C-alpha positions in Angstrom: 39.4 -19.8 -28.4 37.0 -22.7 -28.7 37.5 -26.1 -27.3 35.3 -27.9 -30.0 33.3 -26.8 -32.9 30.1 -28.3 -32.0 30.2 -26.4 -28.6 30.4 -23.0 -30.6 26.9 -23.0 -31.8 23.6 -25.0 -32.2 22.9 -24.6 -36.0 24.7 -24.1 -39.3 23.2 -20.6 -39.8 24.1 -19.5 -36.3 27.7 -20.8 -36.6 28.3 -19.1 -39.9 26.8 -15.7 -38.6 29.0 -15.7 -35.5 32.2 -16.6 -37.5 31.4 -13.7 -39.8 30.7 -11.3 -37.1 34.0 -12.2 -35.2 36.0 -12.1 -38.4 34.6 -8.4 -39.2 35.4 -7.4 -35.7 39.1 -8.5 -36.1 38.8 -11.5 -33.7 41.1 -14.4 -34.5 39.2 -17.7 -33.9 41.2 -20.7 -32.8 39.6 -24.1 -32.2 41.7 -26.5 -30.1 41.1 -29.7 -32.1 41.1 -27.9 -35.5 43.5 -24.9 -35.3 43.2 -21.4 -36.6 40.0 -20.5 -38.5 40.8 -18.1 -41.4 38.6 -15.9 -43.5 39.2 -17.8 -46.8 36.6 -19.6 -49.1 38.1 -22.9 -48.3 37.8 -22.5 -44.7 34.4 -21.2 -45.0 33.3 -24.2 -46.9 35.0 -26.6 -44.4 33.3 -24.9 -41.5 29.9 -25.0 -43.2 30.2 -28.7 -43.6 31.4 -29.1 -39.9 28.6 -27.1 -38.6 26.1 -29.3 -40.6 27.7 -32.5 -39.2 27.5 -31.0 -35.7 23.8 -29.9 -36.1 22.9 -33.4 -37.6 24.7 -35.2 -34.7 22.8 -33.1 -32.2 19.4 -33.7 -33.8 
């Protein structure tokens, strides 16, 4: 469980890598302000965009 997506990682690359590793390990990812993160193409696209906005905001 993650409270907010921007607290999960520092960069887009790092976030995508962590999510892929967790999904391969069978971990279910739940983000409090988003909900369940599934291993689908649409969810991957959405996560990548949200990771990019979080990285931009931090920079």
